[in-house]
N, C-alpha and C positions, 0 to 999 in steps of 0.2 A: 633394285628387284631385277632378277634377272627374268628374263624372257621365259623361261620354264617355269616359274614362279608364276609370272604373270597368268601365262594359260592354264596355272592349274587352281587359282584364284578365279578366273573367268569360268572354269568347269564348274568349281563349288556353288559360284553364283549361279550359273543356269540349273544345276541341281537342285538348288533350294529355291528357284521359281517355279521348277517344274511340280516341286513337292507341294508349295504352296497353291499352285491351282489345281492340282490332283483333291488335296482337301478340301480346297470350295467346291470341287466338283462332287464330292462324295459326301459334304456337307449338305448341297441341295438336294441331291439324290434321297438319301436318309429322310430330309423333310418332306420330299414328297411322299414317298413311301409311308411314313406317321400320318400324314393327310389321307392317304388311301385305305388304310388298314386301322385306324380309328373309329370303330362301328357306331358308337354311341354320339359321335361329333356329326356323322352322316346323318344316322336316324332324328337326332335334333333338326337339321338342315332339312331332312325330307318333311318333318313332321312343320316346320316353319313354312315350308314352300305351301304344304298342302292347306294350311291356315290363312297363307294369302289368297289361295286360289278360292277357297270356299267364300272369303269376307268378300272377294270379287265377284264371286256369282250372285250371292246376297244381295249387293248391293246392283248390279247389272242387269239381273233377271229375277226378279223375288219369286216369281212363280214356277220357275224351274228348280229353285231351292227348295220350296213347300214341297214342290212335288217330289224331290230328291228325300226329304226327309221323312215324308209321309211313306214313300217307298222302303226306306230302311225300316222305319218304324213296322210297318206291316210283315216285313219278311224276317224282324226279329220276334215280332210276336205269334208269328206261324211257326217258327223254329222250336221256343218256348213252349207253345202248346204241343206240337207234336212230341216234342220231348216228356213234357208231362202227361200226356196220354199214352204213351208207352210205357212210363213207369208206373202209372196208375193201374194198368193191366197186368203186370206180373201181380 
């Protein structure tokens, strides 16, 4: 093999290595984008985190948990009562 052929082969190998590295980088970037843009997966993760926090609050501070449940129920009841009252007035 002549020196010119050896140089050409080295150049081709270097190009192939660079191409492989760029492909791997592109695959990594694509994977990260898919994770960020997958809304349903992110919602599922947020719901799971909220469940863990609620269970932790219920276990560590049951009085605060009960107060929160009563508060949410009171707000829901007031909103419902207000809507029904406005519909009944019509």
